Structures are given as C-alpha cells and as structure tokens.
C-alpha positions in Angstrom: 142.2 50.5 55.4 140.2 49.5 52.3 138.7 53.0 52.1 142.2 54.6 52.3 143.5 52.4 49.5 140.5 53.3 47.3 141.1 57.0 47.9 144.7 56.6 47.0 143.8 54.6 43.9 141.2 57.2 42.8 143.7 60.0 43.2 146.4 58.1 41.3 143.9 57.3 38.5 143.0 61.0 38.2 146.7 62.0 38.2 147.5 59.4 35.5 144.6 60.8 33.4 146.1 64.3 33.6 149.5 63.0 32.6 148.0 60.9 29.8 146.4 64.0 28.3 149.7 66.0 28.3 152.0 65.6 25.2 155.3 64.0 26.1 158.3 66.3 25.4 160.5 65.2 22.5 164.0 64.1 23.5 166.5 67.0 23.1 168.3 65.2 20.3 165.2 65.2 18.1 164.3 68.9 18.8 166.6 70.3 16.1 167.8 68.7 12.8 170.6 69.7 10.6 169.0 69.4 7.1 171.6 70.2 4.5 174.0 70.5 2.7 175.9 67.3 3.1 178.4 68.3 0.5 179.3 71.5 -1.5 181.8 72.5 -4.2 183.3 76.0 -3.8 186.0 78.0 -5.6 189.5 77.3 -4.1 191.3 80.1 -2.2 188.2 82.5 -2.4 186.0 83.5 0.5 182.7 81.7 0.1 179.4 81.5 2.1 177.9 78.1 2.8 174.3 78.1 4.0 173.6 75.6 6.8 169.9 74.7 7.1 168.3 73.6 10.3 164.8 72.8 11.5 163.3 73.1 15.0 160.5 70.5 15.6 156.9 71.7 15.7 155.7 73.0 19.0 159.3 73.8 20.1 161.6 76.8 20.0 165.3 77.4 20.8 166.9 80.6 22.1 168.4 82.6 19.3 172.1 83.4 19.1 171.4 86.6 21.0 168.9 85.8 23.8 167.2 88.6 25.6 168.3 87.4 29.0 171.8 86.5 30.1 170.5 83.4 31.9 169.2 81.9 28.7 171.3 79.5 26.7 172.1 80.8 23.2 172.3 78.8 20.0 176.0 78.4 19.2 177.9 76.7 16.4 181.3 75.3 17.1 183.4 74.1 14.2 186.7 72.3 13.8 189.0 73.8 11.1 191.0 71.0 9.4 194.2 72.0 7.6 193.4 73.8 4.4 190.0 75.1 5.6 189.3 78.4 7.4 186.0 79.5 8.8 186.2 83.2 9.3 182.7 83.8 10.7 179.2 82.3 11.1 176.3 84.6 10.8 173.1 83.8 12.7 169.7 85.2 11.7 167.8 87.5 14.0 165.5 85.8 16.4 161.7 86.0 16.4 160.0 87.6 19.4 158.2 85.0 21.5 156.1 85.5 24.6 154.4 83.1 27.0 150.7 83.5 27.5 151.3 84.0 31.3 153.8 86.8 30.6 152.9 88.5 27.3 155.1 91.5 27.9 158.2 89.5 28.3 159.7 88.9 24.9 162.2 86.1 24.1 164.4 86.0 21.0 163.9 82.5 19.5 164.2 80.3 16.4 161.2 78.1 15.3 160.7 76.1 12.2 163.5 76.4 9.7 166.5 78.7 10.0 169.8 79.2 8.2 173.3 79.9 9.4 175.8 81.4 7.0 179.3 80.0 7.4 182.1 82.1 5.7 184.9 79.7 4.6 188.0 79.8 2.5 189.6 76.5 1.4 192.7 75.3 -0.3 192.2 73.1 -3.4 191.0 69.6 -2.5 188.4 67.9 -0.3 187.8 69.0 3.3 185.4 68.0 6.0 183.8 70.7 8.0 182.7 69.2 11.3 181.1 71.0 14.2 178.1 71.0 16.4 175.1 73.2 17.0 174.5 73.7 20.8 171.0 74.8 21.8 168.3 74.5 24.5 164.9 73.5 23.2 161.7 74.5 25.0 158.0 74.2 24.6 155.5 76.6 26.2 155.7 74.8 29.5 159.3 73.7 30.0 162.8 73.4 28.7 164.9 70.4 27.9 168.6 70.1 29.0 171.0 71.8 26.5 172.0 69.5 23.7 174.5 69.5 20.7 173.8 68.0 17.3 176.5 67.2 14.8 177.0 69.3 11.7 179.1 67.7 8.9 179.7 69.1 5.4 182.1 67.7 2.8 183.7 70.6 1.0 185.4 70.2 -2.4 187.4 73.3 -3.3 188.4 73.6 -7.0 
C-alpha cells in the first residue's frame, strides 16, 4: 500500500512539474485590448473614417475577419447606431499568414500585435456615442480560448 502511494505521489509530482513549466493561458478578456480613440471630432453630415486601434497580447493571435477555414471564428465588430449617427461600413485589414510547426503547409489568416479597423461614419451635428463590441477567438500555438467580445466605445462630436 505504501509503495503504491509513493508511485502515485511520484507520478503526480512529475505531472505538476510539467504543468508548472507551461505558461498559463491569458483569460480571453485580456487577449485583445481596444486602445483608442476614446473621443473624436468630425465634420457634421460628411462621411468620415474613424480608425479604431486594437492590440492582441504577445504570444496570441486571433482569426482575421476572413479566416481560411469555415470552422474558424472570424473577428467581427458589431456596432449600435444611435439616432443621428450612421455607420456605413467597417473595413478590416488583411490577415497575416500563420502556420503551426506541426502543420507548416496549412496557413491561417490571423491578426497579431496591433491592428486597425476603419469605421465609416456620418453624423448629424452634436455629440454621439458609438458603442459596439469586437468578437474574436484568441489562440496560442497550442490551444484556443472560448470566443469573447470586448467593448468598443467612442464619443463622437460632429461639428
């Protein structure tokens, strides 16, 4: 009995050492940050582009807006249009090719580091709040986190 307990303990200790040496994944809500702008001033009643800046945490990637496989979760920006503010389009940058070491011929389209979305807006005179959320699935080279949405809020003053 004592010998069996010692073997189990030794196996558990070895397993804990392997886990200890592995980096813990970041929570999905820390994987991507909306950086800026918090507020902008634009000309009233004229189509204007607002650049929305994001950053993917080091060591992670998210699928681009146009992933290479249908089963992959794309990056999407959903916005709420308050009265007096119209969002006609949101342009996403092209993704960067990414391949895992175990499958170098399979290319994924991803975002890493900083990337910028271009929101095309038209606003009536006054102050408006553009609210929305960026939905994404963050992954490292070993696994993916559950899909997550981060808030995006920009105060727009149209003059």
